[in-house]
N, C-alpha and C positions, 0 to 999 in steps of 0.2 A: 621550403618546409619550415624554416625558422619563423617566418611570418604567419604560417598557417596555424601553428599551435596556439599562440595568443588569441587569434581570431576564434578558433573553436572553443577555447576556454571562456571567452566572452559570451559565446552563444550558450554554452553549458550553464554559465552563471545566471544568465538572463532567464533561462527555462527553470533552473532550480529555485530562483527567488520567487517565482510565481506559485510554487507549491510548498515552499518552506518559509513561513513568515519570519522567523528569527534566524535567518540564514547564517549570520556571522557568529552566533553564540553556540559554537560547536561543543563547548564544555558542558552545556546544560543537557541533562538526561532527556528532556522532552524534545529538544532539537535533534539530538543524536537519533532518537527514535524516529523522528520525522524523516531523516535522511534514509534510514533503512526501509521505511514503509514506502517512500516515494520511489526508491530504486526498485523495490519489489513489484509495486503495482504497475509502473510503466513497463517493466519487463513482461509482466503478465499480459497486458493489453497488446503489446507488439507481438508477442509470441502467438497469441490467439489469431491476430490478423494474418500473420505470415503462415500459420498452420492451414488456415482456410485456403489461402492462395496456393500453397504447395500441394494440398490434397487435390484441388481442382486440376492443377498441372499434371500431377501424377496419373490421374485417371484419363485425362485427355491424351497423354503421351504413352501411357502404358509402361511407365518406367518404375522399376523396383527401387532404384537408387533414390529417385525423387520421393517416393512413398516413404522410404526409410528415413530420408532427411526430414520429412514432415513429422514422423513420429518422434524423431530426435527432438523436434521443437516441443512436443508434449512433455518430454522429460525436463526440458528447461522451464516449461510452464509450472511443473511441480516444484522445481528448484526455487523459482521466484516466490511461490506460495510459502515454501519453507522459510525463505528469507523474511517475508512479512511476519509470519507466525513467530519466528525466533526473536525478532526485534520487539514484538508485542510482549512476549513472555519476559524478555530481558529487562524491559522497562518496569516490571512489577516491583513493588517495594519489598524489603526484607520481611521475613516472617520468622516465627519461632523455629520452624523446621529448616528454613534457609536464611540464617542470620546474615550471610554475606550477599544477599540479593540473588537475582537471577541472571546476572551479566554474562555468565559463562554459557548460557544458551546460545549466545552469538557464535561461540566456537562449535556448537553442535551442528549448526546449519551447514558448514562446509563438509562435515562428515556425511550428512544425509545426501548432499549434492553428489558426493563421490559415488554413492550407491546408485543414484540415477544415471551417472555416467557409465557405470558398469552395465546397467540394464540396457542403456542405449547402444553401447558397443556390441553387446551380445545380439541384440535385435538386428542391428545393421549387418553384422557378420553372417547371421543366418540367412538373411535375404540375399546378401551379396554372393555367398557361396552357391546358392541355388541359381542365381542369374549367370554365374561364371560356368557352372557345370551344365545347366540346361537353359541356354540363352533364349530369351523371347524377344521378338522384334520390338523396337522402340519407334513410336510414331513421332518423328522429329519434324519441327517446322522452325523457320528462321527466327521468329521472335522468342522461342523457348529459352535459349541461353541468356538472352538479354533481360528477360523478365527475372530469371534466377539471379543474374548479376545485380539487378536492382535490389533484390532482397538482401544481398551481401552488403550493399552500400547502407541500407537501413540498419542492418546489424552492426556495422562498423561504427556508425554514428552513435547507436545506442550503447555499444561497448565503451566508447570514449566517455559518454555522459555518465554511465554507471561507475566507471573507474574514477572519474572526477569526484563524484560523491564519496566513494570509498576512501580516496586519498585525503579528502578534507577531514574526515572523522577517524582516519586510521583504522578502518574496519576490514578485517580479513574476510569476513563473510561477504561483504559487498564487493570486494576486489575479486573474490573467487567467482561471484556471479558475473562480473564484467569479463573475466577471462573465459568463462563458458560461452559468452556471446561471441567471442572471437573464434572459439572452437567451432561453433556452428557455421560461422562464415567460411572457415577453412573446409569444413565438410561440404558445404554447398559448392565451393570452388572446385573441389574434387569431383563432385557430381557433374558439373558443367563440362569439365575436361573429359570425363568418361563419355558423356553424351555426344560432344563434338567429335571426339576421336572415333567413337563407334559409328557415327553417321558417315564420317569421311571415309573410313576404311571398310565400312559395311561389316563391322564386327560388334554385334550387340553385347558380346561377353565382356567387352571393355567396361561396360557399366558395372558389372560384377567385380572385376579386378580392382577398380578404383574404390568400390565399396569396402572390399576386404582391407585395403591399406588404411582407409579412414577408420574402420572399426578397430583395428589394432592400435591406432593412435589414440582413439577415445578411451580404450581400455587402459592404456598406459597412463593417460592423464587422470583417469579415475583413481588409479593406484596412487599417483602423486598427491592428488587432493586429499585422499583419505589419510595418507601419512601426515600431511601438513595440518590436517584437522585434529588428529589425535595428540600431537605434541603439545598444543596449548592446554588441552584437558589434563595432560599428565603434569604440566608445569613447565612452560618454556623458559629458557634463559632470557633475561631482559637484555635489550640492546645496550651496547657500550654508550650510546648517546644518552639513554635514559639514566644509566648509572652516573655518568659525568654530570648530568643536570641535577640529580639528587645531591651529589657531592658539592657542587657549586652553590646550591641553595642552602645547604647545611653550613658550609663554611662562611656564608655571608652573615651568619649570626655572630655577633661580637662575643669573643671568649672561646670559640671553637677553633682549634688549630687545624684539625683534620678529622676525617671520618673513615671508618673501615667496617668490614663485615656487614655490608649492605645486603639485605634480603628483601626481595620484591615478590609479592603474590599478586598476580593480575586476575581480577574477577570480572573483566570486561568493562564494567562501568565504574570501577573503583580499584584502588590499590591498597594493599596492606603492606606497610613498610616498617622494617626494623633496621637499626644501625647503631654503631658504637661511635660516640663523639669523644675526641681527645681534648680534654680541658685541663689547664694548669692546676695542679694539686693545691697550690697556695691560696686559691680563691675560696676554698672551704666548701663543705657539703651543701650548705644552704644556697650559696651563689651558683654552684655547679648545677644544682637541681633546677634553679630558675632558668639558667641558660638552656638546659635540656628541654624544658617545657616551651621556651620560646622557639627552639628549633622544631619541635613537634608541630606547633601552631603554624609556623611558616611553611613547613612541608605539606601539612593538610590543605592549606589554602592553594598551594601550587599544584598538587597532584591528586587531590580528591581522595577520600578514604580515611584510613586510620594510620597513625604513626607511633612507634615506640622508640624512644631515643635513650640508649644506655650510656652512662657516663664512664669514661676511662680516665683516671687521673694521670696527668703527665708529671713525672718526677722532675725536680730541679736538676739540671745536668751539671753536676759538680765535676771538677777535673778527674776525680777518681772514677766516677761513673762513666764519663766519656772514654776513659782509657779502656775500661772493661768492655764497653759496647763496641769500641773500635776493633778489638781483637775478636769479639763475637761476630761482628760483621764479616771479618776476613774468613772465619770458618764457614759462615753461611754462603759466601760468594764461591766457595770451593765445591759446593754441592749443587749439581744440576737439578736435583729433585726439589730444591727450595728456591723460590723466586724472590721472596721478601719476608719481612716479619713486622710485627707491631706489638704494642703493649709490653715493651721490654722493661723489666724492672729487676732490682736486686733486693733480697731480703737477708738481713744479718742472721746467721745461724749460730755462730759462736765466734769468739775472737779469732780473726784471720780466716774465717770460713764464710762463704756466701751461698745463698740459694738463688739460682738464675731462673727467671720465669719469662716466657715470651709466647706469643701466638704466631704460628708459622703459616705462610701461604705456599702450598705445594704447586708444582708445575702442572699445567693442564693435562699433560699426558700421563701423569701418575694416577693410577686408580685408587679409589678411597680405601680399598682393602689393604693397600701398601702403606697407608698413613702411619700406623703404629711402628712399622719397621723404619720408616724415614725419621720419625721422632727419636727412635732408639739410636739410630746411627748418628744423628746430629748430637745427641747427648754424649755419645762416646767421644766424638771429636772435640766437643767443647771441654770435657773433663781433661782431655790430653793437653789442649792448648791453654787452658786457664786452671792452673793447679789450685788457686784460691777458692774455686767453686766446689762446694761439697756435693751437690747434686742439682739436677735441672728439672723443670716442669714445663713441658712443651705441649701446646694444643694446636693441632693442624686444623685450620678452618675448613669446613665442608665446601664442596664445589658450588653450592647454591648461595654462598656468602661471598660478596665481591669487595675487594679492597681497592 
């Protein structure tokens, strides 16, 4: 199996290069469009060919399950057409009405696909229940299951090829299309099992029973894909790998000590990024501004899109400031609701009295409605532990900002 995967990948790459001229340039919008269009059109052609084969087999055998399997292919034909359409629309440039482009159309495709899965599941269920309750004889012959098995091999190869394309450009829409190919292979395998068992035991209703199980599975997968499609449209959380890559790129800019409050908006073909960069205060406003602009330029080049870098001045850590921060850190460590803090600073209020300011990162399990009470409780504990502090100002960063 270990040697098989590189061999298949080599075949997939050879085929893909014939249809995608700038195969390696996956960051280019035109190349990304080509990946989606190639995946969609190849799926369409294969679905049409297999639909014709299964329709002929269904009528020759008089099998409801094969007929349902054929119509399931029609749903995938529509899915592939949606994939091609969504990538075409996603490649359109930004307009006055859509200033962020059309990249999120790529996330709409899986939602439409989930609808077709529901339709397919209902169709198969209806036919399967009829066959189970009122079984009709199936005209079985020896080559029938082998021909159906051959369609599975074609689907498995196609699923692997589509998945290969989707993984190269990190496209959820293409990957869903590949997964749907494997669903069809599983449905066909269930049909074969029902036909063979029904013929062997002379129980044509087996054809219907297998169809019912397959229909329930398809309905479940339709629900799963629908849920996965809605999340990116609402605004999905960026992966930890992406956050760390952004942090590493920003910290590579000379003068930036660290970054926090990273916010990522994914528009399919571009990112909108905002972040806070910690820069030593002694460099002065002009120097800090230049460092922030350098950071923005480097992130734009790396991640495509637009970047806003806010500067947070780092105070010089005098022994007095270090002593206060040490006691403040002890208070924070005692609260399970708080995982970390940043932008710690002290402001002189009056002789012997200080104002303590900090941004707080709450624990994942703390709901945002509890943020004010968490900040209030932290202030109460700080005032008890640090009598020289007159009052505190805490800001709990929202869950969409990552430190």
